[in-house]
Biopython code that builds the backbone (N, CA, C, O; Angstrom):
import numpy as np
from Bio.PDB.StructureBuilder import StructureBuilder

atoms = [
    (1, "MET", "N", (8.704, 44.596, 18.307)),
    (1, "MET", "CA", (9.310, 44.083, 17.026)),
    (1, "MET", "C", (8.481, 42.666, 16.573)),
    (1, "MET", "O", (8.710, 41.706, 17.309)),
    (2, "LYS", "N", (7.537, 42.429, 15.434)),
    (2, "LYS", "CA", (6.855, 41.226, 15.785)),
    (2, "LYS", "C", (7.893, 40.079, 14.546)),
    (2, "LYS", "O", (8.456, 40.288, 13.472)),
    (3, "ARG", "N", (7.739, 39.056, 15.304)),
    (3, "ARG", "CA", (8.394, 38.034, 14.291)),
    (3, "ARG", "C", (7.374, 37.242, 13.260)),
    (3, "ARG", "O", (6.214, 37.104, 13.650)),
    (4, "LYS", "N", (7.625, 36.879, 12.369)),
    (4, "LYS", "CA", (7.046, 36.371, 11.465)),
    (4, "LYS", "C", (6.954, 34.892, 11.555)),
    (4, "LYS", "O", (7.940, 34.293, 11.128)),
    (5, "LYS", "N", (5.554, 33.872, 12.223)),
    (5, "LYS", "CA", (5.352, 32.995, 12.158)),
    (5, "LYS", "C", (5.522, 32.059, 10.980)),
    (5, "LYS", "O", (4.879, 32.171, 9.936)),
    (6, "SER", "N", (6.480, 31.076, 11.229)),
    (6, "SER", "CA", (7.147, 30.215, 10.061)),
    (6, "SER", "C", (6.001, 28.822, 9.987)),
    (6, "SER", "O", (5.816, 28.022, 10.904)),
    (7, "LYS", "N", (5.445, 28.813, 8.870)),
    (7, "LYS", "CA", (4.701, 27.687, 8.834)),
    (7, "LYS", "C", (5.402, 26.377, 9.023)),
    (7, "LYS", "O", (6.573, 26.429, 8.647)),
    (8, "PRO", "N", (5.007, 25.168, 9.518)),
    (8, "PRO", "CA", (5.288, 23.824, 9.507)),
    (8, "PRO", "C", (5.340, 23.463, 8.570)),
    (8, "PRO", "O", (4.399, 23.965, 7.955)),
    (9, "ASN", "N", (6.184, 22.497, 7.614)),
    (9, "ASN", "CA", (5.902, 21.743, 6.627)),
    (9, "ASN", "C", (4.726, 20.971, 6.940)),
    (9, "ASN", "O", (4.507, 20.351, 7.980)),
    (10, "PRO", "N", (3.768, 21.113, 5.606)),
    (10, "PRO", "CA", (2.621, 20.301, 5.571)),
    (10, "PRO", "C", (2.933, 18.538, 5.781)),
    (10, "PRO", "O", (3.728, 18.013, 5.001)),
    (11, "ALA", "N", (2.432, 17.906, 6.590)),
    (11, "ALA", "CA", (2.735, 16.349, 6.958)),
    (11, "ALA", "C", (2.429, 15.541, 5.929)),
    (11, "ALA", "O", (1.556, 16.010, 5.199)),
    (12, "LEU", "N", (2.967, 14.184, 5.532)),
    (12, "LEU", "CA", (2.726, 13.427, 4.283)),
    (12, "LEU", "C", (1.011, 13.117, 4.476)),
    (12, "LEU", "O", (0.500, 12.599, 5.469)),
    (13, "GLN", "N", (0.388, 13.526, 3.400)),
    (13, "GLN", "CA", (-0.891, 12.455, 3.513)),
    (13, "GLN", "C", (-0.952, 11.069, 3.045)),
    (13, "GLN", "O", (-0.877, 10.707, 1.870)),
    (14, "VAL", "N", (-1.102, 10.298, 4.123)),
    (14, "VAL", "CA", (-1.033, 8.741, 4.012)),
    (14, "VAL", "C", (-2.753, 8.429, 4.046)),
    (14, "VAL", "O", (-3.514, 8.758, 4.957)),
    (15, "TYR", "N", (-2.975, 7.983, 3.275)),
    (15, "TYR", "CA", (-4.509, 7.576, 3.463)),
    (15, "TYR", "C", (-4.841, 5.941, 3.328)),
    (15, "TYR", "O", (-4.392, 5.175, 2.475)),
    (16, "THR", "N", (-5.880, 5.591, 4.568)),
    (16, "THR", "CA", (-6.444, 4.520, 4.944)),
    (16, "THR", "C", (-7.423, 3.736, 4.023)),
    (16, "THR", "O", (-7.568, 2.514, 3.985)),
    (17, "PHE", "N", (-7.972, 4.547, 3.395)),
    (17, "PHE", "CA", (-9.062, 4.365, 2.287)),
    (17, "PHE", "C", (-9.080, 5.052, 1.309)),
    (17, "PHE", "O", (-9.111, 6.280, 1.391)),
    (18, "PHE", "N", (-9.060, 4.284, -0.036)),
    (18, "PHE", "CA", (-9.024, 5.151, -1.270)),
    (18, "PHE", "C", (-9.402, 4.312, -2.016)),
    (18, "PHE", "O", (-9.559, 3.174, -1.575)),
    (19, "PRO", "N", (-9.675, 4.610, -3.420)),
    (19, "PRO", "CA", (-9.886, 3.539, -4.449)),
    (19, "PRO", "C", (-8.871, 2.632, -4.497)),
    (19, "PRO", "O", (-7.666, 2.816, -4.324)),
    (20, "LEU", "N", (-9.415, 1.728, -4.725)),
    (20, "LEU", "CA", (-8.407, 0.506, -4.819)),
    (20, "LEU", "C", (-7.844, 0.168, -6.240)),
    (20, "LEU", "O", (-6.951, -0.670, -6.367)),
    (21, "ARG", "N", (-8.432, 0.896, -7.403)),
    (21, "ARG", "CA", (-7.995, 0.765, -8.701)),
    (21, "ARG", "C", (-6.477, 2.012, -8.824)),
    (21, "ARG", "O", (-5.781, 2.254, -9.810)),
    (22, "ASN", "N", (-6.384, 2.644, -7.271)),
    (22, "ASN", "CA", (-5.209, 3.771, -7.218)),
    (22, "ASN", "C", (-4.313, 2.972, -7.015)),
    (22, "ASN", "O", (-3.276, 3.587, -7.264)),
    (23, "ILE", "N", (-4.061, 1.912, -6.696)),
    (23, "ILE", "CA", (-2.401, 0.965, -6.363)),
    (23, "ILE", "C", (-2.722, -0.333, -7.086)),
    (23, "ILE", "O", (-2.215, -1.352, -6.616)),
    (24, "CYS", "N", (-3.418, -0.429, -8.055)),
    (24, "CYS", "CA", (-3.342, -1.532, -9.050)),
    (24, "CYS", "C", (-1.948, -1.773, -9.663)),
    (24, "CYS", "O", (-1.800, -1.023, -10.628)),
    (25, "GLY", "N", (-1.065, -2.417, -9.481)),
    (25, "GLY", "CA", (0.216, -2.610, -10.320)),
    (25, "GLY", "C", (1.208, -3.583, -9.591)),
    (25, "GLY", "O", (0.691, -4.440, -8.874)),
    (26, "THR", "N", (2.439, -3.551, -9.682)),
    (26, "THR", "CA", (3.445, -4.184, -9.447)),
    (26, "THR", "C", (4.115, -3.283, -8.490)),
    (26, "THR", "O", (4.429, -2.134, -8.802)),
    (27, "TRP", "N", (4.366, -3.867, -7.162)),
    (27, "TRP", "CA", (4.912, -3.273, -5.911)),
    (27, "TRP", "C", (6.472, -3.593, -5.730)),
    (27, "TRP", "O", (6.703, -4.446, -6.586)),
    (28, "VAL", "N", (7.254, -3.413, -5.266)),
    (28, "VAL", "CA", (8.667, -3.740, -4.887)),
    (28, "VAL", "C", (8.846, -3.315, -3.732)),
    (28, "VAL", "O", (8.784, -2.090, -3.840)),
    (29, "SER", "N", (9.065, -3.626, -2.494)),
    (29, "SER", "CA", (9.566, -3.557, -1.221)),
    (29, "SER", "C", (10.920, -2.949, -0.905)),
    (29, "SER", "O", (11.946, -3.236, -1.521)),
    (30, "LEU", "N", (10.862, -2.261, -0.102)),
    (30, "LEU", "CA", (11.834, -1.229, 0.241)),
    (30, "LEU", "C", (12.959, -1.901, 1.442)),
    (30, "LEU", "O", (14.118, -1.615, 1.742)),
    (31, "CYS", "N", (12.092, -2.809, 1.881)),
    (31, "CYS", "CA", (12.644, -3.232, 3.441)),
    (31, "CYS", "C", (13.052, -5.063, 3.078)),
    (31, "CYS", "O", (13.225, -5.909, 3.954)),
    (32, "GLY", "N", (13.110, -5.255, 1.910)),
    (32, "GLY", "CA", (13.565, -6.892, 1.720)),
    (32, "GLY", "C", (12.189, -7.675, 1.502)),
    (32, "GLY", "O", (12.325, -8.619, 0.724)),
    (33, "SER", "N", (11.148, -7.541, 1.906)),
    (33, "SER", "CA", (10.013, -8.159, 1.990)),
    (33, "SER", "C", (9.582, -8.755, 0.402)),
    (33, "SER", "O", (10.044, -8.224, -0.608)),
    (34, "PRO", "N", (8.823, -9.694, 0.356)),
    (34, "PRO", "CA", (8.495, -9.706, -0.978)),
    (34, "PRO", "C", (7.680, -9.078, -1.762)),
    (34, "PRO", "O", (6.815, -8.398, -1.209)),
    (35, "GLY", "N", (7.715, -9.121, -3.243)),
    (35, "GLY", "CA", (7.350, -8.253, -4.011)),
    (35, "GLY", "C", (5.391, -8.608, -3.878)),
    (35, "GLY", "O", (4.758, -9.582, -3.470)),
    (36, "ILE", "N", (5.028, -7.413, -4.389)),
    (36, "ILE", "CA", (3.160, -7.616, -4.375)),
    (36, "ILE", "C", (2.944, -7.197, -5.967)),
    (36, "ILE", "O", (3.771, -6.676, -6.716)),
    (37, "LYS", "N", (1.718, -7.547, -6.221)),
    (37, "LYS", "CA", (1.046, -7.232, -7.175)),
    (37, "LYS", "C", (-0.652, -7.216, -7.012)),
    (37, "LYS", "O", (-1.335, -8.213, -6.779)),
    (38, "ILE", "N", (-1.116, -5.935, -7.181)),
    (38, "ILE", "CA", (-2.473, -5.773, -6.913)),
    (38, "ILE", "C", (-3.136, -5.771, -8.364)),
    (38, "ILE", "O", (-2.379, -5.412, -9.266)),
    (39, "PHE", "N", (-4.190, -6.051, -8.655)),
    (39, "PHE", "CA", (-4.992, -6.543, -9.474)),
    (39, "PHE", "C", (-6.691, -6.667, -9.245)),
    (39, "PHE", "O", (-7.347, -6.911, -8.233)),
    (40, "HIS", "N", (-7.075, -6.396, -10.595)),
    (40, "HIS", "CA", (-8.945, -6.790, -10.398)),
    (40, "HIS", "C", (-8.954, -7.950, -11.179)),
    (40, "HIS", "O", (-8.510, -7.923, -12.327)),
    (41, "ASP", "N", (-9.436, -9.022, -10.652)),
    (41, "ASP", "CA", (-9.911, -10.068, -11.811)),
    (41, "ASP", "C", (-10.949, -10.474, -11.993)),
    (41, "ASP", "O", (-11.337, -11.638, -11.901)),
    (42, "GLY", "N", (-11.716, -9.214, -12.374)),
    (42, "GLY", "CA", (-13.156, -9.087, -12.864)),
    (42, "GLY", "C", (-14.064, -9.624, -11.599)),
    (42, "GLY", "O", (-15.229, -9.666, -11.994)),
    (43, "SER", "N", (-14.003, -9.901, -10.710)),
    (43, "SER", "CA", (-15.079, -9.678, -9.709)),
    (43, "SER", "C", (-14.550, -8.712, -8.214)),
    (43, "SER", "O", (-15.349, -8.114, -7.494)),
    (44, "ARG", "N", (-13.083, -8.748, -7.999)),
    (44, "ARG", "CA", (-12.817, -8.386, -6.938)),
    (44, "ARG", "C", (-11.497, -7.851, -6.844)),
    (44, "ARG", "O", (-10.785, -8.249, -7.766)),
    (45, "PHE", "N", (-10.994, -7.166, -6.126)),
    (45, "PHE", "CA", (-9.498, -6.742, -6.177)),
    (45, "PHE", "C", (-8.661, -7.632, -5.025)),
    (45, "PHE", "O", (-9.006, -7.895, -3.873)),
    (46, "ARG", "N", (-7.338, -8.030, -5.807)),
    (46, "ARG", "CA", (-6.460, -9.252, -4.941)),
    (46, "ARG", "C", (-5.089, -8.568, -5.007)),
    (46, "ARG", "O", (-4.554, -7.748, -5.753)),
    (47, "LEU", "N", (-4.764, -9.225, -3.954)),
    (47, "LEU", "CA", (-3.121, -8.794, -3.536)),
    (47, "LEU", "C", (-2.376, -10.043, -3.765)),
    (47, "LEU", "O", (-2.824, -11.134, -3.413)),
    (48, "GLN", "N", (-1.525, -9.929, -4.205)),
    (48, "GLN", "CA", (-0.693, -11.268, -4.323)),
    (48, "GLN", "C", (0.825, -11.073, -4.007)),
    (48, "GLN", "O", (1.540, -10.403, -4.752)),
    (49, "PHE", "N", (1.312, -11.706, -2.830)),
    (49, "PHE", "CA", (2.580, -11.873, -2.516)),
    (49, "PHE", "C", (3.361, -12.808, -3.580)),
    (49, "PHE", "O", (3.027, -13.971, -3.806)),
    (50, "ILE", "N", (4.546, -12.086, -4.260)),
    (50, "ILE", "CA", (5.296, -12.903, -4.866)),
    (50, "ILE", "C", (6.733, -13.198, -4.566)),
    (50, "ILE", "O", (7.682, -12.477, -4.875)),
    (51, "TYR", "N", (6.795, -14.513, -3.831)),
    (51, "TYR", "CA", (8.245, -14.925, -3.383)),
    (51, "TYR", "C", (8.780, -15.602, -4.549)),
    (51, "TYR", "O", (8.228, -15.777, -5.635)),
    (52, "LYS", "N", (10.011, -15.982, -4.140)),
    (52, "LYS", "CA", (11.331, -16.713, -5.162)),
    (52, "LYS", "C", (10.646, -18.032, -5.342)),
    (52, "LYS", "O", (9.852, -18.609, -4.599)),
    (53, "HIS", "N", (11.276, -18.464, -6.822)),
    (53, "HIS", "CA", (10.776, -20.012, -7.240)),
    (53, "HIS", "C", (9.319, -19.974, -7.633)),
    (53, "HIS", "O", (8.506, -20.893, -7.535)),
    (54, "ASP", "N", (9.145, -18.844, -8.058)),
    (54, "ASP", "CA", (7.518, -18.636, -8.486)),
    (54, "ASP", "C", (6.700, -19.110, -7.599)),
    (54, "ASP", "O", (5.970, -19.932, -8.152)),
    (55, "THR", "N", (6.514, -19.024, -6.746)),
    (55, "THR", "CA", (5.602, -19.364, -5.640)),
    (55, "THR", "C", (4.753, -17.930, -5.173)),
    (55, "THR", "O", (5.401, -16.944, -4.822)),
    (56, "ALA", "N", (3.450, -17.911, -5.197)),
    (56, "ALA", "CA", (2.917, -16.419, -4.689)),
    (56, "ALA", "C", (1.440, -16.972, -3.863)),
    (56, "ALA", "O", (0.941, -18.064, -4.133)),
    (57, "PHE", "N", (1.028, -16.307, -3.136)),
    (57, "PHE", "CA", (0.017, -16.164, -2.436)),
    (57, "PHE", "C", (-0.879, -15.214, -2.990)),
    (57, "PHE", "O", (-0.338, -14.236, -3.505)),
    (58, "THR", "N", (-2.243, -15.267, -3.012)),
    (58, "THR", "CA", (-3.183, -14.334, -3.490)),
    (58, "THR", "C", (-4.201, -14.494, -2.241)),
    (58, "THR", "O", (-4.599, -15.510, -1.670)),
    (59, "VAL", "N", (-4.516, -12.940, -1.993)),
    (59, "VAL", "CA", (-5.651, -12.755, -1.008)),
    (59, "VAL", "C", (-6.521, -11.475, -1.801)),
    (59, "VAL", "O", (-6.286, -10.539, -2.565)),
    (60, "PRO", "N", (-7.764, -12.147, -1.027)),
    (60, "PRO", "CA", (-8.626, -10.762, -1.465)),
    (60, "PRO", "C", (-8.293, -9.180, -0.885)),
    (60, "PRO", "O", (-7.938, -9.027, 0.284)),
    (61, "LEU", "N", (-8.401, -8.352, -1.556)),
    (61, "LEU", "CA", (-8.283, -7.169, -0.684)),
    (61, "LEU", "C", (-10.035, -6.634, -0.068)),
    (61, "LEU", "O", (-11.070, -6.805, -0.713)),
    (62, "GLN", "N", (-9.951, -6.083, 1.094)),
    (62, "GLN", "CA", (-11.252, -5.448, 1.967)),
    (62, "GLN", "C", (-11.312, -3.866, 2.215)),
    (62, "GLN", "O", (-10.405, -3.034, 2.181)),
    (63, "GLN", "N", (-12.150, -3.782, 2.375)),
    (63, "GLN", "CA", (-11.944, -2.103, 2.858)),
    (63, "GLN", "C", (-13.617, -1.961, 3.835)),
    (63, "GLN", "O", (-14.742, -2.237, 3.419)),
    (64, "GLY", "N", (-13.339, -1.607, 4.763)),
    (64, "GLY", "CA", (-14.316, -1.318, 6.086)),
    (64, "GLY", "C", (-13.978, -0.834, 6.960)),
    (64, "GLY", "O", (-12.798, -1.124, 7.159)),
    (65, "TRP", "N", (-14.511, 0.040, 7.940)),
    (65, "TRP", "CA", (-14.298, 0.691, 9.016)),
    (65, "TRP", "C", (-13.074, 1.905, 8.605)),
    (65, "TRP", "O", (-12.115, 2.183, 9.326)),
    (66, "GLY", "N", (-13.327, 2.410, 7.520)),
    (66, "GLY", "CA", (-12.252, 3.327, 6.949)),
    (66, "GLY", "C", (-10.385, 3.321, 6.852)),
    (66, "GLY", "O", (-9.466, 4.139, 6.844)),
    (67, "ILE", "N", (-10.601, 1.735, 6.785)),
    (67, "ILE", "CA", (-9.424, 0.857, 6.552)),
    (67, "ILE", "C", (-9.250, 0.235, 5.150)),
    (67, "ILE", "O", (-10.234, 0.132, 4.417)),
    (68, "THR", "N", (-8.208, -0.120, 4.813)),
    (68, "THR", "CA", (-8.257, -1.023, 3.498)),
    (68, "THR", "C", (-7.087, -2.199, 4.115)),
    (68, "THR", "O", (-5.935, -1.801, 4.291)),
    (69, "PHE", "N", (-7.428, -3.594, 4.418)),
    (69, "PHE", "CA", (-6.565, -4.690, 4.832)),
    (69, "PHE", "C", (-6.911, -6.039, 4.089)),
    (69, "PHE", "O", (-7.845, -6.227, 3.310)),
    (70, "PHE", "N", (-6.002, -6.883, 4.480)),
    (70, "PHE", "CA", (-6.443, -7.810, 3.875)),
    (70, "PHE", "C", (-5.968, -8.969, 5.002)),
    (70, "PHE", "O", (-5.094, -8.624, 5.796)),
    (71, "TYR", "N", (-6.511, -10.321, 5.096)),
    (71, "TYR", "CA", (-6.100, -11.480, 5.731)),
    (71, "TYR", "C", (-5.193, -12.309, 5.383)),
    (71, "TYR", "O", (-5.506, -13.135, 4.526)),
    (72, "PHE", "N", (-3.821, -12.330, 5.940)),
    (72, "PHE", "CA", (-2.650, -13.085, 5.895)),
    (72, "PHE", "C", (-2.089, -13.688, 6.928)),
    (72, "PHE", "O", (-1.129, -13.119, 7.446)),
    (73, "TYR", "N", (-2.556, -14.997, 7.483)),
    (73, "TYR", "CA", (-1.880, -14.835, 8.909)),
    (73, "TYR", "C", (-2.527, -13.912, 9.826)),
    (73, "TYR", "O", (-1.669, -13.842, 10.706)),
    (74, "GLY", "N", (-3.387, -13.232, 10.160)),
    (74, "GLY", "CA", (-4.058, -12.095, 10.981)),
    (74, "GLY", "C", (-4.106, -10.945, 9.559)),
    (74, "GLY", "O", (-3.650, -11.002, 8.416)),
    (75, "MET", "N", (-5.046, -9.749, 10.461)),
    (75, "MET", "CA", (-5.293, -8.729, 9.534)),
    (75, "MET", "C", (-4.031, -7.729, 9.384)),
    (75, "MET", "O", (-3.314, -7.447, 10.345)),
    (76, "ILE", "N", (-3.817, -7.181, 7.978)),
    (76, "ILE", "CA", (-2.791, -6.357, 7.729)),
    (76, "ILE", "C", (-3.027, -5.353, 6.971)),
    (76, "ILE", "O", (-3.256, -5.565, 5.780)),
    (77, "LYS", "N", (-3.025, -4.221, 7.411)),
    (77, "LYS", "CA", (-3.658, -3.092, 6.761)),
    (77, "LYS", "C", (-2.669, -2.268, 5.658)),
    (77, "LYS", "O", (-1.447, -2.358, 5.767)),
    (78, "ILE", "N", (-3.167, -1.623, 4.804)),
    (78, "ILE", "CA", (-2.467, -0.898, 4.071)),
    (78, "ILE", "C", (-2.912, 0.529, 3.776)),
    (78, "ILE", "O", (-4.028, 0.952, 3.474)),
    (79, "ALA", "N", (-1.603, 1.242, 3.962)),
    (79, "ALA", "CA", (-1.908, 2.913, 3.784)),
    (79, "ALA", "C", (-1.258, 3.438, 2.374)),
    (79, "ALA", "O", (-0.073, 3.188, 2.156)),
    (80, "TYR", "N", (-1.794, 3.939, 1.716)),
    (80, "TYR", "CA", (-1.379, 4.627, 0.601)),
    (80, "TYR", "C", (-1.166, 6.218, 0.762)),
    (80, "TYR", "O", (-2.004, 7.003, 1.207)),
    (81, "ASP", "N", (0.106, 6.524, 0.315)),
    (81, "ASP", "CA", (1.070, 7.865, 0.358)),
    (81, "ASP", "C", (0.800, 8.465, -1.119)),
    (81, "ASP", "O", (1.881, 8.699, -1.660)),
    (82, "ASP", "N", (-0.245, 8.771, -1.897)),
    (82, "ASP", "CA", (-0.149, 9.296, -3.000)),
    (82, "ASP", "C", (0.833, 10.432, -3.508)),
    (82, "ASP", "O", (0.968, 10.598, -4.720)),
    (83, "GLU", "N", (1.420, 11.102, -2.726)),
    (83, "GLU", "CA", (2.398, 11.993, -3.025)),
    (83, "GLU", "C", (3.374, 11.178, -3.661)),
    (83, "GLU", "O", (3.624, 11.302, -4.860)),
    (84, "ARG", "N", (3.922, 10.376, -2.949)),
    (84, "ARG", "CA", (4.805, 9.977, -3.242)),
    (84, "ARG", "C", (4.976, 8.164, -4.058)),
    (84, "ARG", "O", (5.930, 7.432, -4.320)),
    (85, "ASP", "N", (3.696, 8.086, -4.191)),
    (85, "ASP", "CA", (3.394, 6.986, -4.568)),
    (85, "ASP", "C", (3.840, 5.535, -4.198)),
    (85, "ASP", "O", (4.316, 4.632, -4.886)),
    (86, "MET", "N", (3.491, 5.630, -2.745)),
    (86, "MET", "CA", (4.037, 4.791, -1.887)),
    (86, "MET", "C", (2.870, 3.764, -1.189)),
    (86, "MET", "O", (1.746, 4.180, -0.909)),
    (87, "LEU", "N", (3.253, 2.526, -0.979)),
    (87, "LEU", "CA", (2.164, 1.703, -0.379)),
    (87, "LEU", "C", (2.633, 1.359, 1.047)),
    (87, "LEU", "O", (3.762, 0.889, 0.903)),
    (88, "LEU", "N", (2.318, 1.365, 2.329)),
    (88, "LEU", "CA", (2.436, 1.230, 3.606)),
    (88, "LEU", "C", (1.980, -0.071, 4.222)),
    (88, "LEU", "O", (0.855, -0.064, 4.721)),
    (89, "VAL", "N", (2.738, -1.272, 4.266)),
    (89, "VAL", "CA", (1.737, -2.360, 4.605)),
    (89, "VAL", "C", (2.368, -2.908, 5.800)),
    (89, "VAL", "O", (3.555, -3.183, 5.971)),
    (90, "THR", "N", (1.468, -3.013, 6.527)),
    (90, "THR", "CA", (2.002, -3.359, 8.180)),
    (90, "THR", "C", (2.554, -4.521, 8.484)),
    (90, "THR", "O", (2.028, -5.541, 8.040)),
    (91, "GLY", "N", (3.556, -4.593, 9.183)),
    (91, "GLY", "CA", (4.516, -5.462, 9.402)),
    (91, "GLY", "C", (5.468, -5.875, 8.147)),
    (91, "GLY", "O", (6.384, -6.687, 8.273)),
    (92, "GLU", "N", (5.178, -5.285, 7.036)),
    (92, "GLU", "CA", (6.320, -5.322, 5.916)),
    (92, "GLU", "C", (7.037, -4.380, 5.203)),
    (92, "GLU", "O", (7.811, -4.609, 4.274)),
    (93, "GLY", "N", (6.660, -3.002, 5.819)),
    (93, "GLY", "CA", (7.291, -1.661, 5.166)),
    (93, "GLY", "C", (6.771, -1.019, 3.980)),
    (93, "GLY", "O", (5.610, -1.056, 3.574)),
    (94, "GLU", "N", (7.895, -0.348, 3.405)),
    (94, "GLU", "CA", (7.069, 0.499, 2.755)),
    (94, "GLU", "C", (7.430, -0.264, 1.070)),
    (94, "GLU", "O", (8.428, -0.929, 0.792)),
    (95, "TYR", "N", (6.560, 0.006, 0.374)),
    (95, "TYR", "CA", (6.634, -0.617, -1.070)),
    (95, "TYR", "C", (6.499, 0.681, -2.039)),
    (95, "TYR", "O", (5.821, 1.697, -1.880)),
    (96, "GLN", "N", (7.466, 0.266, -3.213)),
    (96, "GLN", "CA", (7.455, 1.437, -4.085)),
    (96, "GLN", "C", (7.040, 0.800, -5.535)),
    (96, "GLN", "O", (7.634, -0.198, -5.941)),
    (97, "ARG", "N", (5.769, 1.550, -6.468)),
    (97, "ARG", "CA", (5.367, 1.397, -7.429)),
    (97, "ARG", "C", (6.569, 0.978, -8.588)),
    (97, "ARG", "O", (7.586, 1.650, -8.762)),
    (98, "MET", "N", (6.198, -0.405, -9.420)),
    (98, "MET", "CA", (7.473, -0.616, -10.307)),
    (98, "MET", "C", (6.876, -0.263, -11.607)),
    (98, "MET", "O", (5.687, -0.479, -11.842)),
    (99, "TYR", "N", (7.618, 0.232, -12.387)),
    (99, "TYR", "CA", (6.892, 0.929, -13.679)),
    (99, "TYR", "C", (7.861, -0.048, -14.852)),
    (99, "TYR", "O", (9.045, -0.333, -14.677)),
    (100, "ASP", "N", (7.134, -0.402, -15.899)),
    (100, "ASP", "CA", (7.844, -1.146, -16.778)),
    (100, "ASP", "C", (8.597, -0.318, -17.764)),
    (100, "ASP", "O", (9.289, -0.860, -18.626)),
]
sb = StructureBuilder()
sb.init_structure("model")
sb.init_model(0)
sb.init_chain("A")
sb.init_seg("    ")
for serial, (resi, resn, name, xyz) in enumerate(atoms, 1):
    if name == "N":
        sb.init_residue(resn, " ", resi, " ")
    sb.init_atom(name, np.array(xyz, "f"), 0.0, 1.0, " ", f" {name:<3s}", serial, name[0])
structure = sb.get_structure()
């Protein structure tokens, strides 16, 4: 008697290289990290960490070597799960897109 092989659940697709326009918007941390905003300023894409008391740090986003990253006291990588619409930020955890 032959058993049917069950198919494993497909792994989540998390991308490290993607069009930056896909991640533009405001993102909220699920781990208590500062919120972030990703936008195009007319010449390049930027990421802004939003802290309390109207303090923000803005850094340019970069892509190379098959990864998306920025420098903020060292290289920080970003991965994007388009199925769940989540960002994974090295050292900061998961971020969920905030809709108005």
